[in-house]
C-alpha positions in Angstrom: -8.0 25.7 -14.3 -6.2 22.3 -13.8 -7.7 20.1 -11.2 -5.6 17.9 -9.0 -6.1 14.1 -9.0 -4.1 13.2 -5.9 -6.0 13.8 -2.7 -4.6 15.5 0.5 -5.1 14.2 4.0 -4.5 16.7 6.7 -4.4 16.0 10.5 -6.2 18.3 12.8 -4.6 19.5 16.0 -3.9 22.6 18.1 -2.3 24.3 15.1 -5.4 23.8 12.8 -8.4 23.9 15.1 -9.4 27.6 14.4 -12.6 27.5 12.3 -11.4 30.3 9.9 -8.1 28.5 9.3 -9.8 25.2 8.8 -12.0 26.8 6.1 -8.9 28.1 4.3 -7.2 24.7 4.5 -10.2 23.1 2.8 -10.1 25.8 0.1 -6.4 25.2 -0.3 -7.0 21.6 -1.2 -7.6 19.3 1.8 -9.8 16.4 0.8 -9.7 14.3 3.9 -9.3 15.4 7.5 -7.6 13.0 9.9 -8.5 12.9 13.6 -5.6 11.4 15.6 -7.1 9.4 18.4 -3.7 9.1 20.0 -4.2 12.6 21.4 -7.1 14.2 23.1 -10.4 12.8 24.5 -13.6 11.8 22.9 -15.2 15.2 23.0 -12.2 16.8 21.3 -12.8 14.5 18.3 -16.5 15.1 18.2 -16.0 18.9 18.3 -13.4 18.8 15.5 -15.6 16.6 13.4 -18.5 19.1 13.8 -16.1 21.9 12.8 -15.0 20.0 9.7 -18.6 19.5 8.6 -19.5 23.1 9.2 -16.4 24.3 7.3 -17.2 22.0 4.4 -20.7 23.6 4.1 -19.1 27.0 4.0 -16.6 25.9 1.3 -19.3 24.1 -0.7 -17.3 20.9 -1.0 -17.7 17.7 1.1 -14.6 16.2 2.6 -14.0 12.8 4.3 -13.2 12.3 8.0 -10.7 9.6 8.9 -10.5 8.4 12.5 -7.0 7.1 13.2 -6.9 4.7 16.1 -4.0 4.8 18.5 -3.3 1.0 18.6 -1.1 -0.6 21.3 1.1 1.7 23.4 4.5 0.0 22.8 6.4 2.6 24.8 8.7 3.2 27.7 7.3 4.9 30.9 8.1 8.3 32.3 11.4 9.7 33.8 11.8 11.6 37.0 13.3 14.6 35.1 11.3 14.1 31.9 14.2 12.8 30.0 17.7 11.2 30.3 20.9 11.0 28.2 21.9 7.4 27.3 25.6 6.9 26.7 27.0 4.4 24.3 28.1 1.2 26.1 26.0 1.9 29.2 23.7 -0.7 30.8 20.0 0.2 30.8 17.0 -1.8 32.1 13.5 -1.8 30.7 11.5 -3.0 33.8 7.9 -4.1 33.5 7.4 -4.1 37.3 8.9 -0.7 37.9 6.5 1.8 39.4 8.8 4.7 40.3 9.9 7.2 37.6 12.9 6.3 35.5 16.5 7.4 35.6 19.7 6.7 33.7 19.8 3.1 34.9 16.2 1.9 34.3 12.7 2.9 33.3 9.3 1.3 33.5 7.2 0.1 30.6 3.8 1.0 29.3 4.0 -2.2 27.3 4.2 -4.9 30.0 4.6 -7.8 27.6 8.0 -6.8 26.3 10.0 -9.3 28.6 8.1 -12.2 26.9 8.6 -10.9 23.4 12.4 -10.6 23.4 15.5 -12.6 24.2 19.2 -12.0 24.5 20.6 -10.9 21.2 17.5 -9.0 20.0 17.9 -5.4 19.0 15.4 -2.8 20.3 15.0 0.6 18.6 13.6 3.5 20.7 12.3 6.9 19.7 11.8 6.1 16.0 15.1 4.2 15.8 17.3 7.1 17.1 18.4 5.0 20.1 19.6 1.4 19.6 19.7 -1.2 22.5 21.1 -4.7 22.4 19.2 -7.1 24.7 21.8 -8.9 26.9 19.4 -10.8 29.2 15.8 -11.2 30.3 15.3 -11.7 34.0 11.7 -12.0 35.1 10.1 -8.7 34.2 13.4 -7.0 33.5 14.9 -6.6 30.0 18.6 -5.9 30.4 20.3 -4.1 27.5 23.5 -2.4 26.4 23.3 0.9 24.6 24.7 0.7 21.1 23.5 4.1 19.9 22.8 6.6 22.6 21.1 9.9 22.8 18.3 11.7 24.6 15.3 9.5 25.7 12.2 11.2 27.0 8.9 10.2 28.4 6.7 7.6 26.6 8.9 7.1 23.5 8.1 4.2 21.3 9.8 0.8 21.3 10.3 -1.3 18.1 12.0 -4.7 17.8 14.3 -4.9 14.7 12.7 -7.4 12.3 9.4 -7.3 14.2 8.0 -9.8 16.6 6.2 -7.8 19.3 2.9 -9.6 20.2 0.8 -6.5 21.1 -2.8 -6.9 19.6 -3.7 -4.4 17.0 -6.9 -3.4 18.8 -6.9 -2.3 22.4 -9.7 -1.6 24.9 -9.2 2.1 24.2 -9.5 1.5 20.4 -12.8 -0.3 21.0 -14.1 2.7 22.8 -12.7 5.1 20.2 -14.5 3.1 17.5 -17.8 3.9 19.2 -16.9 7.6 19.2 -15.8 7.4 15.5 -19.1 5.9 14.5 -21.1 8.4 16.5 -19.4 11.2 14.6 -19.9 9.2 11.4 -16.3 8.9 10.4 -16.0 7.9 6.8 -12.8 6.0 7.3 -11.3 4.2 10.3 -7.5 3.7 10.2 -6.3 0.6 12.2 -2.8 0.9 13.7 -0.4 -2.1 13.7 -2.5 -4.8 12.1 -0.5 -8.0 11.6 -3.1 -10.1 9.6 -6.4 -10.0 7.9 -8.0 -11.2 11.2 -7.1 -7.9 12.8 -9.0 -6.0 10.1 -11.9 -8.4 10.1 -12.3 -7.8 13.9 -12.1 -4.1 13.4 -14.8 -4.3 10.8 -17.1 -6.3 13.0 -16.6 -3.7 15.8 -17.3 -0.8 13.4 -20.4 -2.4 12.0 -21.8 -3.1 15.5 -21.0 0.4 16.8 -22.3 2.0 13.6 -25.6 0.2 13.6 -27.5 2.7 15.8 -26.4 5.5 13.4 -27.1 3.4 10.2 -23.5 4.1 9.3 -20.7 2.0 7.9 -17.1 3.2 7.7 -14.4 2.1 5.3 -11.3 0.6 6.9 -7.7 1.6 6.3 -4.9 -0.8 7.4 -1.8 1.1 8.5 1.1 -1.0 7.4 3.8 -0.4 10.1 4.8 -3.8 11.3 7.3 -6.2 9.7 4.8 -9.0 10.4 2.3 -7.4 8.0 4.5 -7.5 5.0 4.1 -11.3 4.2 0.4 -10.9 4.6 -0.2 -7.7 2.5 -2.6 -9.3 0.0 -4.8 -10.8 2.7 -4.8 -7.7 4.8 -5.7 -5.6 1.7 -8.6 -7.9 0.8 -10.0 -7.5 4.3 -9.7 -3.7 4.1 -10.8 -0.9 1.9 -7.3 0.6 1.7 -3.9 0.8 3.2 -1.7 3.5 4.6 2.0 3.2 3.9 3.0 4.3 7.4 6.7 4.8 6.8 7.7 5.7 10.4 7.3 2.6 12.4 7.7 0.4 9.3 11.1 1.9 8.5 12.3 1.3 12.1 11.3 -2.4 11.9 12.4 -3.3 8.3 15.1 -0.6 7.9 15.0 2.7 6.0 16.5 1.3 2.8 13.6 -1.2 2.3 10.8 1.3 2.6 10.8 3.0 -0.9 10.5 -0.3 -2.7 7.8 -1.4 -0.2 5.9 1.8 -0.8 5.8 1.2 -4.6 4.8 -2.5 -4.1 2.0 -1.6 -1.7 0.5 1.1 -3.9 0.7 -1.2 -6.9 -1.0 -4.0 -5.0 -3.7 -1.6 -3.8 -4.5 -0.7 -7.4 -4.6 -4.3 -8.5 -7.0 -5.2 -5.7 -9.2 -2.1 -6.2 -8.3 -0.5 -2.9 -7.1 3.0 -2.0 -3.6 3.8 -0.9 -2.4 6.6 1.4 1.3 7.6 1.6 2.2 9.0 5.0 4.9 10.1 7.5 7.4 12.9 7.2 6.3 14.0 3.8 6.7 17.7 4.6 8.3 17.3 8.0 10.6 20.4 7.8 7.5 22.6 7.4 6.6 22.1 11.0 9.1 24.9 11.6 9.9 26.3 8.1 7.7 28.1 5.6 9.0 26.1 2.6 9.8 22.4 2.2 13.2 20.9 1.4 14.0 19.7 -2.1 14.0 16.1 -0.9 10.5 16.5 0.5 9.3 17.9 -2.8 10.7 14.9 -4.6 9.2 12.5 -2.0 5.7 13.9 -2.5 6.1 13.9 -6.3 7.4 10.4 -6.3 4.4 9.2 -4.3 2.1 10.9 -6.9 4.0 9.2 -9.7 3.7 5.9 -7.9 -0.1 6.4 -8.2 -1.0 6.9 -4.5 -4.6 8.0 -3.9 -3.6 10.4 -1.2 -0.6 12.0 0.5 -0.9 12.7 4.2 0.2 15.5 6.5 0.6 14.7 10.2 2.4 17.1 12.6 2.8 19.5 9.8 -0.8 20.6 10.1 -1.6 19.3 13.6 1.2 21.1 15.4 3.3 23.0 12.9 3.8 26.7 12.4 2.6 26.8 8.8 -0.4 24.5 8.4 -2.1 26.5 5.6 1.2 27.0 3.7 2.0 23.3 3.9 -1.3 22.4 2.3 -0.8 24.9 -0.5 2.8 23.6 -1.1 1.6 20.0 -1.2 -1.2 20.8 -3.6 1.2 22.6 -5.9 3.7 19.7 -5.9 1.0 17.1 -6.6 -0.4 19.1 -9.5 3.0 19.7 -11.0 3.9 15.9 -10.8 0.6 15.0 -12.4 1.0 17.4 -15.3 4.5 16.1 -15.9 3.4 12.5 -15.9 2.6 11.2 -19.4 -0.3 9.1 -18.2 -1.9 6.8 -20.7 -4.7 4.3 -20.2 -3.1 0.9 -19.9 -4.8 -0.9 -22.7 -3.6 -4.3 -21.5 -6.5 -4.0 -19.0 -8.8 -4.8 -22.0 -7.4 -8.4 -21.9 -8.9 -8.9 -18.4 -12.1 -10.8 -17.9 -14.7 -9.4 -15.6 -17.4 -11.5 -13.9 -19.4 -8.5 -12.8 -21.5 -6.5 -15.3 -20.9 -3.2 -13.4 -17.1 -3.7 -13.5 -17.2 -4.5 -17.2 -19.2 -1.3 -17.8 -16.6 0.7 -15.8 -13.8 -0.6 -17.9 -15.7 -0.1 -21.1 -16.3 3.5 -20.2 -12.6 4.1 -19.7 -11.7 2.4 -23.0 -14.4 4.2 -25.0 -13.9 7.7 -23.5 -10.1 7.4 -24.1 -10.5 6.6 -27.8 -13.3 9.1 -28.6 -11.6 12.0 -27.0 -14.2 12.6 -24.3 -13.8 15.6 -22.0 -14.9 13.7 -18.9 -16.3 10.4 -17.6 -19.4 10.5 -15.4 -20.3 7.7 -13.1 -23.8 7.8 -11.6 -23.1 5.6 -8.6 -24.9 4.6 -5.4 -22.1 2.8 -3.6 -19.1 4.5 -5.3 -17.7 1.2 -6.6 -17.8 2.2 -10.3 -15.9 5.4 -9.7 -13.3 3.5 -7.6 -12.7 0.9 -10.3 -12.3 3.7 -12.9 -9.8 5.5 -10.6 -7.4 2.6 -10.5 -6.2 3.4 -13.9 -4.0 6.4 -14.6 -5.3 8.7 -17.3 -5.6 12.4 -17.9 -9.4 12.5 -17.9 -11.4 13.6 -14.8 -13.9 11.2 -13.4 -17.1 12.9 -12.0 -19.0 10.7 -9.6 -22.6 11.7 -9.1 -24.4 10.1 -6.2 -27.6 10.8 -4.2 -26.0 9.5 -1.0 -24.0 11.9 1.1 -22.0 9.1 2.8 -20.9 7.9 -0.7 -19.9 11.4 -1.8 -17.8 11.8 1.3 -16.1 8.4 1.0 -15.2 9.1 -2.6 -13.3 12.2 -1.6 -10.3 9.9 -1.0 -10.3 8.3 -4.5 -7.6 9.5 -6.9 -8.9 11.5 -9.8 -12.5 11.3 -8.7 -14.6 14.5 -8.2 -17.6 13.5 -6.1 -20.8 15.5 -6.5 -24.2 15.2 -4.8 -27.2 15.2 -7.1 -31.0 15.2 -6.5 -32.7 11.8 -6.1 -34.6 10.7 -9.1 -36.0 7.4 -10.1 -36.5 8.4 -13.7 -33.4 7.5 -15.8 -33.8 10.1 -18.5 -34.4 12.9 -15.9 -31.3 11.7 -14.0 -29.2 11.7 -17.1 -30.3 15.3 -18.0 -29.7 16.4 -14.5 -26.1 14.9 -14.7 -25.4 16.9 -17.8 -26.7 20.1 -16.2 -24.3 19.5 -13.3 -21.4 19.3 -15.8 -22.4 22.4 -17.8 -23.1 24.4 -14.6 -19.6 23.7 -13.3 -17.9 24.4 -16.7 -16.8 20.8 -17.1 -18.3 20.5 -20.6 -19.7 22.9 -23.1 -21.5 22.7 -26.4 -20.0 20.2 -28.7 -18.0 18.3 -26.0 -18.3 14.5 -25.7 -18.5 12.8 -22.4 -19.2 9.2 -21.3 -21.7 8.4 -18.6 -22.5 5.2 -16.8 -25.5 4.4 -14.7 -27.8 1.5 -13.7 -31.3 0.4 -14.5 -33.3 0.6 -12.2 -31.6 3.6 -10.6 -30.5 3.6 -7.0 -29.4 -0.1 -6.6 -25.9 -0.7 -5.3 -23.8 -2.7 -7.8 -26.4 -2.2 -10.5 -24.4 -0.2 -13.1 -25.3 -1.8 -16.5 -25.5 1.1 -18.9 -22.8 3.1 -20.8 -23.8 6.1 -22.9 -21.7 8.4 -25.0 -23.2 11.9 -25.1 -22.4 15.1 -27.0 -23.5 18.3 -25.4 -25.9 20.3 -27.7 
């Protein structure tokens, strides 16, 4: 049976919290479970993380947990009637001092710094860009605007500034508390919302490391690229992170819808070049919140992300609040697999012209080159940290990478890596015993059989992070 290289991230929520359904979603192909810290309280996330770990045991396959931080609340306040209808040409005030509920003339702000971030002539986009306001004047704490594109505006809808320029910090007091919760449940990934620079990611890592110390746990960091200000600093943000999320919702509002497809390709390509992971997110299967099948455009969108080389595609409201969470996962898995099978992937041999300063990275590249040319059935990386498997996965080829590790945290983290199948093996300090154990793993799972060739990498002595220094080509007896 064909195995899928592209991983699926699914968001848990009211629609997917039933334990039996969660088990079926994992069986259908979910590799990473996202906990959205914008909703619920700390105990909700702890309970869901516990349910994920229990479901994974039942399914017999570890998955990664990603804690997605809320970030700054750049939103309008609440309305007396829950919502209003803004008419084109009308005057409307965003008032940082307003304490009473809003109406058709004005509304309060959750984001109190807005009057200092804008000036006359700026364009504000509300509710994911569906409502457009021109700033006519700023008077004290009041931002006076004229409605350019009207429509329904309800409680706590988001605010973006066209072209970017809002000064809200990426990490709020709530995020700092949520990081403590994420570390207590041993989240494998922490996604940071609205980072503008590498400094935001460096601060997040320090906070995660401190919060994780009592649990002897370190999380990988994902930078959610959703601000215009982040685009000029993509390389430095990536270097300070372990991966990026192409968060196409807020990003599209700030830079314009038309700019996003090219940015998506650029970000995925840059992530590959810098040995980071990439997640493509937002509205991938949006229609399946209410419909049992996706639109043709959504099918093409998911397939194109796969062809771009994304490590993972993400479902948000589709699985958190939609009517068909399980069907959505099944459809997405089928689309990914079909796109991969149609893609004539070949090892990019120009990589052999690169020079590698690290022995372990040279071994990883040598394994790819050798396995490709000797017709191996699989590549096996015995890895402590997961780095060897990550490096191998940056290159697109129709050959599965089996990453064998003795560390549960490493196995879970590698669940995000494209084309990597992470397996947990028994701890052994004897190299030959470990190599035999690795082959038994492959035979038991039907990955190789008598006469098949496979490539295996490991380190001597075993169990040292960054110590991969051996490549062996084996034929199953």
